[in-house]
Structures are given as C-alpha cells and as structure tokens.
C-alpha positions in Angstrom: -0.1 0.1 0.1 2.7 2.4 0.7 6.0 3.5 -1.2 8.8 0.8 -0.3 11.1 3.4 0.4 8.8 4.5 3.6 9.2 1.9 6.0 7.2 3.5 9.0 3.7 5.2 8.7 0.4 5.4 10.4 -2.5 3.0 9.5 -6.0 4.3 10.1 -9.1 2.3 9.8 -13.0 2.3 10.5 -14.5 -1.3 11.3 -17.8 -1.9 10.6 -19.9 -4.3 12.5 -23.7 -5.2 13.5 -25.4 -3.9 16.5 -24.6 -7.1 18.2 -20.9 -7.1 17.2 -21.2 -10.3 15.5 -18.0 -9.8 13.4 -16.2 -9.0 16.4 -17.2 -11.9 18.6 -16.1 -14.1 15.7 -12.6 -13.0 16.0 -12.8 -13.0 19.9 -14.4 -16.7 19.6 -11.6 -17.8 17.1 -14.2 -18.8 14.0 -11.8 -20.2 11.7 -14.5 -18.3 8.8 -14.8 -15.0 9.3 -14.7 -11.4 7.8 -14.6 -7.8 8.7 -15.4 -4.7 6.6 -13.2 -1.6 7.0 -12.2 1.8 5.4 -8.6 2.2 5.6 -6.3 5.0 5.0 -3.1 6.2 5.8 -1.0 9.1 7.3 -2.7 12.1 7.9 -5.7 12.0 5.4 -6.5 15.1 3.2 -9.5 15.1 1.0 -7.0 14.4 -1.7 -6.1 11.0 0.0 -6.6 7.9 -1.5 -8.7 5.7 0.8 -10.0 2.2 0.2 -12.7 -0.3 1.0 -11.8 -3.6 2.3 -13.1 -6.9 3.1 -10.6 -9.0 5.0 -11.6 -12.6 4.9 -9.9 -15.2 6.7 -10.6 -18.8 6.0 -8.4 -21.4 8.1 -5.0 -20.2 7.7 -5.6 -18.4 4.7 -6.4 -14.6 4.2 -8.2 -12.9 1.4 -8.6 -9.2 1.3 -10.9 -7.6 -1.5 -9.8 -3.7 -1.9 -11.4 -0.8 -3.9 -9.6 2.7 -3.8 -11.4 6.0 -3.6 -10.4 9.6 -3.1 -11.5 10.6 0.5 -13.3 13.7 -0.3 -15.8 11.2 -1.8 -16.3 9.1 1.2 -19.8 11.1 2.0 -21.3 11.1 -1.4 -20.0 7.2 -2.1 -21.9 6.0 1.3 -25.0 8.1 0.7 -25.1 7.2 -3.3 -23.2 4.1 -3.5 -22.6 4.8 -6.8 -19.6 3.0 -7.2 -19.4 3.8 -11.2 -19.1 7.1 -10.3 -16.6 6.8 -7.2 -14.3 3.8 -7.6 -12.2 4.7 -10.3 -11.6 1.7 -13.2 -8.0 2.7 -13.7 -6.3 1.1 -10.6 -7.5 -2.9 -10.3 -10.2 -4.1 -12.5 -11.3 -5.9 -9.7 -11.9 -2.7 -7.5 -15.5 -1.8 -8.6 -16.2 -5.7 -8.0 -14.9 -5.3 -4.6 -16.8 -2.3 -4.2 -19.7 -4.1 -4.8 -19.2 -6.6 -2.5 -18.2 -4.4 0.4 -21.7 -2.4 0.1 -23.4 -6.1 -0.3 -22.0 -7.0 3.1 -22.8 -3.9 4.5 -26.3 -3.7 3.6 -26.8 -7.6 3.8 -25.5 -7.4 7.6 -27.0 -4.2 8.5 -23.2 -3.3 9.5 -22.8 0.2 10.3 -19.1 2.1 11.5 -18.1 0.9 15.1 -14.5 1.6 15.9 -11.6 3.7 14.7 -8.3 2.0 15.1 -5.2 3.8 14.6 -1.4 2.6 14.9 1.8 3.3 13.7 3.4 0.6 11.4 7.0 0.0 10.5 7.5 -2.4 7.8 10.6 -4.6 6.3 11.1 -6.1 3.2 13.0 -9.1 2.2 16.3 -8.6 0.2 15.3 -11.9 -1.7 11.6 -12.1 -2.1 9.9 -8.4 -3.0 6.3 -10.1 -1.8 7.9 -11.0 1.7 7.0 -8.5 4.5 7.1 -8.0 8.1 5.3 -5.4 10.1 5.7 -4.2 13.6 2.6 -2.0 14.9 3.1 0.2 18.0 0.9 2.9 19.6 -2.7 1.1 19.0 -5.2 3.5 19.9 -9.0 3.1 19.3 -12.3 5.0 19.6 -15.7 3.9 19.0 -17.5 6.0 16.2 -20.5 6.0 14.4 -19.1 8.1 11.1 -17.2 7.4 8.3 -15.4 10.6 8.3 -13.2 10.9 11.6 -9.8 9.3 10.2 -7.7 12.4 11.6 -9.3 12.0 14.7 -6.9 12.3 17.8 -9.0 13.3 20.8 -10.4 10.4 23.2 -8.5 7.9 21.7 -7.6 5.0 24.3 -4.2 3.3 23.9 -3.9 -0.4 24.1 -0.7 -2.3 25.1 1.6 0.9 25.3 5.1 0.2 25.1 4.3 -2.7 23.2 4.9 -3.7 19.4 2.4 -6.2 17.7 3.8 -8.5 14.9 
C-alpha cells in the first residue's frame, strides 16, 4: 500500500460491525471462517488522499482481501449514493468496482455500521530476496468508538492499548 522506501507510516481504519458486534465476536471466539469490513487510509488524511474499502476474510490459515480505492473527499457521497461507477475508478485494479459492490452488499446484508476507529503506527521490513515478503511491527495502537465514516484524523478521545508494546 505504501512506497517501499517509506518504512514507517500510520494506519487508520474504521471497522464496521452489526449492532451485536457479530464480526468482533467471531474474532474473539476464534472462528476459522470470518470477515471484517473496513475503510482504510494512511498517515494524515487530506481530501485528496486515497482511501480503500476493504473486506478481509479469513478461512482457516488463509487470508483474502478485496480492496477498492477511492478519493477520501468522496467518502460521504459514496456512502450516501453507493454510486460505485462514479466514485471507484476503473484505472486501478479491474476488480476494484467488484470489490466495492461486495463491500456494499455485505454492509447492507449484515446491517453493518461504523463501529470503531483504530489507528496504529507501522514499521515495515521487506525481504531483499523476495519482494513479496514483508514483516511488520505495529505500535501505539489506539482506538475510539465511532458511528461516522469521516473521523480518520481524530486524535482526541483515543484510548491506547498495550502501550510500550509492538504487535507483529
């Protein structure tokens, strides 16, 4: 997602869930097949920043990700209209619009809503021998409950989890 020269960056995600937090409970209970929907952006988010609709699915030991890029300033219009043809560009991955359709299908089917903003700082290391191999260390994990899709730069009210620890 980021330039390989930039090894440290901030990850900002808004996770969606049902009113009963079914996706969160699936994670806590260790279900082998589960999914989570999120919007992800990086570093300080400006109106011109790229953001991504993502569906991350886990099946046993395998992880699959559907991802659709959009311009952050379009986030409210995208969620109000769900006009994928207008807001999800075709010039990136040809599967992007398909991924966006899947995202909104699951959003509607599961009656999902924004649930939590999660922010952390990440340092990535890439293999010299295999460019697809990446090891990441996350730190300064912080979060806050939210019901909005437009709070990516929020820093007030965030609660830190596991201060002084790395997550990998």
